[in-house]
C-alpha positions in Angstrom: 181.9 71.1 -18.6 184.5 72.2 -21.1 185.9 74.8 -18.7 186.7 72.3 -16.0 187.3 69.2 -18.1 191.0 69.5 -17.2 191.4 71.4 -14.0 195.1 70.5 -13.7 195.7 72.0 -17.2 194.1 75.2 -16.1 196.5 75.6 -13.2 199.4 74.6 -15.3 198.5 77.4 -17.8 198.3 79.9 -14.9 201.7 78.8 -13.6 203.3 79.1 -17.0 201.9 82.6 -17.7 202.9 83.8 -14.2 206.5 82.5 -14.7 206.8 84.0 -18.2 205.5 87.4 -17.3 207.1 87.4 -13.8 203.8 88.2 -12.1 201.9 86.7 -9.2 200.0 83.4 -10.0 196.9 84.7 -8.1 196.7 87.7 -10.6 196.6 85.2 -13.5 193.9 83.2 -11.8 191.9 86.4 -11.0 192.2 87.4 -14.7 190.8 83.9 -15.7 187.9 84.3 -13.3 187.1 87.7 -14.7 187.2 86.2 -18.2 184.8 83.4 -17.2 182.5 86.0 -15.5 182.3 88.0 -18.8 181.6 84.9 -20.8 178.9 83.8 -18.4 177.2 87.2 -18.5 177.0 87.0 -22.3 175.0 83.8 -21.8 172.9 84.7 -18.8 172.4 88.4 -19.6 174.8 91.4 -19.2 172.7 92.8 -16.4 173.1 89.6 -14.3 175.6 89.9 -11.4 177.7 86.8 -11.8 180.8 85.8 -9.8 183.3 83.2 -10.8 185.7 81.6 -8.4 188.7 79.4 -9.3 190.1 77.2 -6.5 193.9 77.9 -6.7 194.6 74.3 -5.4 192.2 72.1 -7.3 191.4 74.3 -10.4 187.6 73.9 -9.7 185.5 76.7 -11.1 182.3 77.8 -9.4 179.7 80.1 -11.0 177.3 82.0 -8.9 174.6 84.5 -9.5 174.5 87.2 -6.8 171.0 88.5 -5.9 170.6 91.6 -3.7 168.1 91.3 -0.8 165.4 94.0 -1.1 162.0 94.7 0.4 160.2 94.9 -3.0 161.6 93.1 -6.0 161.8 95.2 -9.2 164.3 93.1 -11.2 164.1 89.3 -10.6 167.4 88.8 -12.5 169.4 90.8 -9.9 167.1 91.0 -6.7 165.4 88.7 -4.3 162.7 89.4 -1.7 163.6 89.4 2.0 161.2 86.6 2.8 162.7 84.3 0.1 166.2 85.2 1.1 165.5 84.2 4.7 164.4 80.8 3.5 168.0 80.3 2.4 169.7 82.3 5.2 167.8 83.1 8.3 170.2 86.0 9.1 169.8 87.7 5.7 168.9 91.4 5.8 168.2 94.2 3.2 171.4 95.1 1.3 173.0 91.6 1.6 173.7 89.4 -1.4 172.5 85.8 -1.8 174.7 83.5 -3.9 172.6 81.4 -6.3 174.7 78.5 -7.8 174.7 78.3 -11.6 175.1 75.1 -13.7 178.3 74.4 -15.5 178.6 75.9 -19.0 180.4 75.3 -22.2 182.2 78.2 -23.9 181.3 78.9 -27.5 184.0 80.2 -29.9 183.0 83.8 -29.5 182.8 83.5 -25.7 186.2 81.8 -25.6 187.8 84.5 -27.8 186.3 87.2 -25.6 187.6 85.4 -22.5 191.1 85.2 -24.0 191.1 89.0 -24.7 190.2 89.7 -21.1 192.9 87.4 -19.8 195.5 89.0 -22.1 194.5 92.5 -21.1 194.6 91.7 -17.4 197.9 90.0 -17.6 199.4 92.9 -19.6 198.1 95.4 -17.0 199.7 93.3 -14.2 202.9 93.1 -16.1 203.0 96.9 -16.6 202.3 97.4 -12.9 205.1 95.0 -12.0 207.5 96.8 -14.3 206.6 100.2 -12.9 207.0 99.0 -9.3 210.3 97.4 -10.1 211.9 100.3 -11.9 210.5 103.2 -9.8 212.6 101.7 -7.0 215.7 101.7 -9.3 215.6 105.4 -10.0 219.0 106.9 -9.3 220.8 103.6 -10.2 222.8 102.5 -13.2 221.3 99.8 -15.4 222.8 97.6 -18.1 220.9 96.7 -21.3 221.1 95.8 -24.9 220.2 98.2 -27.8 216.9 96.9 -29.2 216.4 99.6 -31.9 217.2 103.2 -32.8 214.3 105.5 -33.6 215.0 109.1 -34.8 218.2 109.3 -32.8 216.6 107.9 -29.6 217.9 104.5 -28.4 215.5 101.9 -27.1 217.3 99.6 -24.6 216.1 96.1 -23.6 216.6 95.9 -19.8 215.4 92.3 -19.5 212.2 92.9 -17.7 211.4 96.2 -19.4 212.4 98.7 -22.0 214.2 102.0 -21.4 214.7 104.9 -23.7 217.8 107.1 -24.0 216.7 110.3 -25.8 219.0 112.0 -28.2 219.7 114.9 -25.8 220.6 112.4 -23.1 223.4 110.8 -25.1 227.0 111.8 -25.1 227.7 113.8 -28.3 229.2 111.8 -31.2 228.1 108.6 -29.5 226.5 106.1 -31.9 224.8 102.8 -30.9 223.7 100.0 -33.1 221.4 97.0 -32.6 222.8 94.5 -30.1 225.3 96.9 -28.5 225.7 96.7 -24.8 224.9 100.0 -23.0 225.1 101.3 -19.5 222.9 104.2 -18.4 221.4 106.1 -15.4 217.7 105.8 -14.6 216.6 109.4 -14.0 212.8 109.1 -14.3 210.1 106.4 -14.4 206.6 107.4 -15.4 203.4 105.4 -15.4 201.7 106.0 -18.8 198.8 104.5 -20.7 201.0 102.4 -22.9 203.0 101.1 -20.0 205.8 102.4 -17.8 208.2 104.7 -19.5 211.8 104.3 -18.2 214.0 107.3 -19.1 217.7 106.7 -19.2 220.6 109.1 -19.4 224.3 109.1 -20.1 224.8 112.8 -19.7 223.3 113.2 -16.2 225.8 114.4 -13.6 224.7 111.6 -11.3 225.7 109.0 -13.9 229.3 110.1 -13.3 228.7 110.0 -9.5 227.5 106.4 -9.7 230.4 105.3 -12.0 232.9 106.7 -9.4 230.9 104.9 -6.6 231.4 101.7 -8.5 235.1 102.2 -9.2 236.2 103.8 -5.8 235.5 101.6 -2.7 236.1 104.6 -0.4 233.1 106.4 -2.0 230.9 103.3 -1.7 231.8 103.0 1.9 231.1 106.6 2.7 234.7 107.5 3.6 234.9 109.9 0.6 231.9 112.1 -0.4 231.2 113.6 -3.8 229.9 117.1 -3.0 229.2 118.4 -6.5 229.6 117.6 -10.2 229.6 119.7 -13.3 229.7 118.1 -16.8 230.1 119.2 -20.4 229.1 115.7 -21.6 231.7 114.0 -23.8 234.2 116.9 -23.4 235.1 117.8 -19.8 233.8 117.5 -16.3 234.7 118.7 -12.8 234.0 116.7 -9.6 234.5 118.0 -6.0 235.4 115.4 -3.4 236.0 115.5 0.4 237.4 112.8 2.7 235.8 112.1 6.2 239.1 110.4 7.1 242.1 112.8 7.3 244.5 110.0 6.5 243.0 109.4 3.1 243.6 111.8 0.2 240.2 112.1 -1.6 241.8 113.1 -4.9 244.4 110.4 -4.9 241.8 107.7 -4.0 239.6 108.8 -6.9 242.5 108.9 -9.4 243.7 105.4 -8.3 247.0 103.7 -8.9 248.5 105.1 -12.1 245.1 106.7 -12.8 243.4 103.3 -13.1 240.1 104.3 -11.4 239.5 107.6 -13.1 240.5 106.0 -16.5 237.8 103.4 -16.1 235.2 106.2 -15.7 236.8 108.2 -18.6 236.6 105.1 -20.8 232.8 104.7 -20.1 232.2 108.4 -20.9 233.9 108.3 -24.3 237.1 110.0 -23.2 235.5 112.9 -21.2 238.3 114.7 -19.3 237.7 114.8 -15.6 239.2 117.3 -13.1 239.0 115.9 -9.6 239.0 118.8 -7.1 239.2 118.9 -3.3 236.0 120.4 -1.9 236.3 123.2 0.7 233.7 124.9 3.0 235.5 128.2 2.3 234.0 129.5 -1.0 237.1 131.4 -2.0 239.4 128.3 -1.6 236.8 126.1 -3.3 236.6 128.4 -6.3 240.4 128.7 -6.6 240.5 124.9 -6.7 237.6 124.7 -9.2 239.4 127.0 -11.6 242.4 124.6 -11.9 244.6 124.3 -13.8 244.6 128.1 -13.9 246.5 130.0 -11.2 244.5 132.7 -9.2 246.1 135.9 -7.8 243.2 137.2 -5.8 239.5 136.7 -5.1 236.8 139.1 -4.0 233.5 137.7 -2.8 230.0 139.3 -2.8 228.1 136.9 -0.6 224.7 138.7 -1.0 224.8 138.4 -4.8 226.6 135.0 -4.6 229.1 136.5 -7.0 232.9 136.3 -7.0 235.6 138.3 -8.8 238.7 136.3 -9.6 241.9 138.0 -10.6 244.4 136.0 -12.6 247.8 136.9 -14.2 247.5 138.1 -17.7 249.1 135.0 -19.2 246.6 132.8 -17.3 243.4 134.4 -18.6 242.8 132.1 -21.5 243.5 129.0 -19.3 241.1 130.2 -16.6 238.3 130.9 -19.1 238.9 127.8 -21.1 237.9 127.0 -24.7 234.6 128.7 -25.4 234.4 129.6 -21.6 234.2 125.9 -20.7 236.5 126.1 -17.6 234.9 129.0 -15.9 231.4 127.7 -16.8 232.0 124.3 -15.2 233.7 126.0 -12.2 230.6 128.2 -11.8 228.2 125.1 -12.0 230.4 123.2 -9.6 230.5 125.9 -6.9 227.1 127.5 -7.4 228.8 131.0 -7.6 228.8 133.4 -10.5 232.4 134.0 -11.4 233.8 137.1 -13.1 237.4 136.7 -14.3 239.7 139.6 -15.0 243.4 140.0 -15.4 245.7 141.9 -13.0 245.9 144.8 -15.6 242.1 145.0 -15.9 241.7 145.0 -12.1 244.3 147.7 -11.7 242.4 149.8 -14.4 239.1 149.3 -12.7 240.5 150.2 -9.3 242.0 153.3 -10.7 238.6 154.2 -12.3 236.8 153.7 -9.0 239.4 155.8 -7.2 239.0 158.6 -9.7 235.2 158.4 -9.4 235.3 158.6 -5.6 237.8 161.5 -5.8 235.5 163.4 -8.1 232.5 162.7 -5.8 234.2 164.1 -2.7 235.5 167.1 -4.6 232.0 167.9 -5.8 230.1 167.1 -2.7 232.5 168.6 -0.1 233.9 171.4 -2.2 237.5 170.4 -1.6 240.5 170.3 -3.9 241.7 167.2 -5.7 244.4 166.3 -3.2 241.9 166.1 -0.3 239.5 164.1 -2.4 242.3 161.6 -3.3 243.4 161.3 0.4 239.8 160.5 1.4 239.4 158.0 -1.4 242.7 156.3 -0.6 241.7 155.9 3.0 238.8 153.6 1.9 235.9 156.0 2.1 233.5 155.1 -0.7 230.5 157.4 0.0 229.6 160.8 1.5 227.4 159.0 4.0 230.4 157.3 5.5 232.1 160.7 6.1 228.9 162.2 7.6 228.4 159.6 10.3 231.8 158.1 11.0 233.6 158.9 14.3 235.5 162.2 14.0 238.7 160.5 15.2 238.7 158.4 12.1 238.9 161.4 9.9 241.3 163.3 12.2 243.7 160.4 12.3 244.4 160.7 8.6 247.9 162.1 7.9 247.8 165.9 7.4 244.3 166.3 9.0 243.5 167.7 12.4 240.3 167.9 14.5 239.2 171.2 12.9 239.7 169.8 9.4 237.8 166.6 10.3 234.9 168.6 11.8 234.7 170.8 8.7 234.7 167.8 6.3 231.9 166.1 8.3 229.9 169.3 8.5 230.1 169.7 4.7 229.2 166.1 4.2 226.1 166.5 6.3 225.1 169.7 4.6 225.5 167.9 1.2 223.2 165.1 2.4 220.6 167.4 3.7 220.6 169.3 0.4 220.1 166.0 -1.5 217.4 164.9 1.0 215.6 168.2 0.4 215.7 167.8 -3.3 214.6 164.2 -3.2 211.8 165.0 -0.8 210.5 167.7 -3.2 210.6 165.3 -6.1 208.9 162.6 -3.9 206.0 165.0 -3.2 205.8 165.9 -6.9 205.5 162.2 -7.7 202.7 161.9 -5.1 204.5 159.3 -2.9 202.8 158.9 0.4 204.4 160.0 3.7 203.3 156.7 5.2 206.3 155.0 3.5 208.6 156.8 5.9 207.5 154.5 8.8 209.4 151.6 7.0 212.9 151.2 8.7 215.7 152.0 6.3 213.4 153.9 3.8 215.0 157.1 2.4 213.7 159.9 0.2 215.9 158.6 -2.7 214.3 155.2 -2.4 210.8 156.7 -2.3 211.6 158.7 -5.5 212.7 155.4 -7.1 209.4 153.8 -6.0 207.3 156.8 -7.2 209.0 156.7 -10.7 207.8 153.1 -10.9 204.3 153.9 -9.9 204.5 152.6 -6.3 203.1 155.5 -4.2 201.3 154.1 -1.1 202.1 151.7 1.7 199.7 149.2 0.2 201.5 149.4 -3.2 204.8 148.7 -1.5 203.3 145.8 0.5 202.5 144.1 -2.8 206.2 144.1 -3.8 208.6 141.1 -3.7 212.2 141.2 -2.6 213.2 140.5 -6.3 211.3 143.7 -7.4 213.5 145.7 -5.0 217.0 144.3 -5.3 216.7 142.5 -8.7 217.3 138.8 -9.5 219.5 136.5 -11.7 218.5 134.0 -14.3 220.8 131.2 -15.4 220.5 129.7 -18.8 222.9 127.6 -20.8 225.6 128.3 -18.3 225.2 132.1 -18.7 223.8 134.3 -15.9 221.7 137.3 -16.7 221.2 139.9 -14.0 218.0 142.0 -13.8 218.1 145.3 -11.9 215.6 146.1 -9.1 214.2 149.4 -7.9 216.8 149.5 -5.0 219.8 148.0 -6.9 221.7 151.3 -6.7 221.2 151.5 -3.0 223.0 149.5 -0.3 220.1 147.1 0.4 220.6 143.4 1.0 217.9 140.7 0.3 217.2 140.4 4.0 216.8 144.1 4.3 214.4 144.2 1.4 212.3 141.3 2.8 212.1 143.0 6.2 210.9 146.2 4.6 208.2 144.5 2.7 207.2 142.6 5.8 206.9 145.8 7.8 204.6 147.3 5.1 202.3 144.2 5.0 202.1 144.3 8.8 201.2 148.0 8.7 198.4 147.6 6.2 197.0 144.6 8.1 197.7 141.9 5.5 199.5 139.8 8.2 199.7 139.6 12.0 202.8 140.0 14.1 202.7 136.3 14.9 202.7 135.5 11.1 205.5 138.0 10.5 207.6 136.3 13.3 206.8 132.7 12.1 209.5 132.6 9.4 212.1 133.7 11.9 211.0 131.0 14.3 211.2 128.5 11.5 214.7 129.6 10.5 215.8 129.3 14.2 214.4 125.8 14.4 216.1 124.8 11.2 219.4 126.1 12.6 219.0 124.1 15.8 218.3 120.9 13.8 221.4 121.5 11.6 223.5 121.9 14.7 
């Protein structure tokens, strides 16, 4: 028998292939058995159910034809009657298989070629599976390789047991690689595809910098120092926020190293990318001030609902705070997760004066008072007529030059003004056909109902179909620039939480959800809070 003439050689071939392809020897033997089965079927008939077994210790090959035990035989090539089967195995029953030994066979040239193709295909599939399993566990790590070739700007990297690709947009600008160059990159994705596993590498990914610092700074590797966030403009500049879990260790100093040795090692790998190392702070204002270094900040004003912050800098610091082509403020925004508006002290003073004049004019018109009274109310911090209408009388009376009678008169005029506006808005609401049912929503005003009516939302069911973004607006960030989209309630003092509660009330009222379902998110939030504690 040609196939078993040299059993030892068969096992040696299996061992050699397994070592070369770094796959399990049993997989190679299974591939050989599949190839022998295919060759045997070409001789005995493709419909014949043939099984080939290779003894992994001796190399002996056994060929068997499997016959299914049936009541009535329809195909004698694949079936055997129950009576005949019991002659061979007394315990045989319908549905079992009886193994019928086949004589040894010699492979012809065509059968041998076919068997070779089966073995090559099976081994290639096993090699691809091994590569995928190996590299999917290395996602998030740095790998070293050699440039194999460059195709249309994409760099193919030989990683030893696989090939990775650095796409053109994942390379640092002005970076050029040639055949044979050593390259270090970050594994950010591994996908199983028809042609084999695709290993995607990056040198611009923020985590590439994190891993480089982890390799250079032992305190980060040991967990004493944490990297909280990273923002990069690859090849140009980066900001990295760090915090120390040990009060005796300076996180910035540890990352910089003696005479800058540690940070310079990272800078060298990133083609001279300048790196600002910033102390992280749980206080957003302090963190943002740090993130805008080297610019000095005079004042910050936070809007936590919109996750927006206004930063005031001295006039001569404006260009430094913004950076070349807005780079400094863009990286600071990415690092902190806040939208940052920068203005000079002169611009802020001008804006404050404009707001003061607008509030003065509002009070003069609404309360029918002279300019001096309007200015006094604006300077005391009152921003809207509603505040004057419902604030404690003592607060107004305590203003210099005001007495109880003056305070009472101002509050009366404020309420009359609001009632007039409410009456006008209610008439407009009726004209638009907005349902009275919307009044049952806590916080809903006639002005809000008019805004809804102008957008075609006229019933409780219409309102229940709204999302919080429809009401308060949303932001989209693209290429480091944030674009704000206004909502129906943007001009009213409504937070995202208020908007979500209003929509939830409407859905509850129209029967879309139950009270238990409405309460579920709150219970979930409480549970999350307890776990965090």
